[in-house]
Phi, psi and omega in degrees: 000124184256137172263141183276129177254139181271221183286123184252023182295329181294322179292323179291323181294316180297321175291324175294325179291319175298325181289314185255331183311296184297331179289318179292318174307312179294325180289319175293324174296319175303317181292326178289331187265357184307323184286320185284313191219108185284335180290311175301323182291320173302316177299315180291319175298317181291319173302322186288327178295312184293322181298320179299311182301313185292309188293326177295325182289315187273310181290322180301318179290332174292322184285335179285325184298000000 
């Protein structure tokens, strides 16, 4: 039995938000903390980069299926 699926634009937007949202938030926090602590800024930028790489790997593979 097949179910009819309608418009999935909202699902694509949700997956993109999960992929990029936290990374953008970490980068903005890193930019705000830049004056106080350069070491914390580097850590936040590295976390944002790693999150993007991992999320594109996992969520990107889900979008291809």
